[in-house]
N, C-alpha and C positions, 0 to 999 in steps of 0.2 A: 548480509545481503549474498544474493545466489544471479549470476547471470540467466535467461532465461529469453526463451519468446511467445508470442500470444498473437495469435493470426498473423503468422509469417513476419510479425513487429518485435525489435528489441524490446521485450518487458521483465526485467530483473526485480526477484522479490524479495521482499525482508521481510524475517522472520524473529519476533518478537517474546519472550518468555518473562514473567511475571512470577515475584518470589513469593506472592500469595496462593498462585494457581491461575487465577482468575484474570482474565486477559481481556473483558471485556470486549469481545467482538475483534479483536484488533490483534492475531498471533500472527499473522501470515495474508502479507499484502503484495500486489503489485504498484509498483514505483513507475509512474508516467510522466513527462513534462510536455507540458501543455505552453504551445510558444513558445518563448525566450525565457521567460521570467516565472514559472510557474512550477509547482512540482507539483501531482498530484499523487495519492497512495490509496488503492481500491482496495481495502479490506475485504475478506473472504467471508468473514461472518461467524456465526455460530453455524457447527456440524450440522448437517443436516435441514439450513433454512434458505433463503433463500439470496444471500449475499449480506454483505455488511455496509459499512459507514463509509464514502469517500471521503479525504480529507483533503485541501489542498492547502499551499502554502505560497506566498508571492514574495519575493525583492521587494524589501523597500530601502530607499537610500543608495544610497553610491559609493 
């Protein structure tokens, strides 16, 4: 995890590496909070592509 900014806002990046070498387009992503209870990771996708998946996570329970 590294600190960073995107469009003037805080946007830390998350970097993963897979033992087999294929990261499935999820090697580097920008981490964002949406509202107070949602986390989103905007994955960069494959090199030379148009971007990758966006995964979101929401807190459930208390």
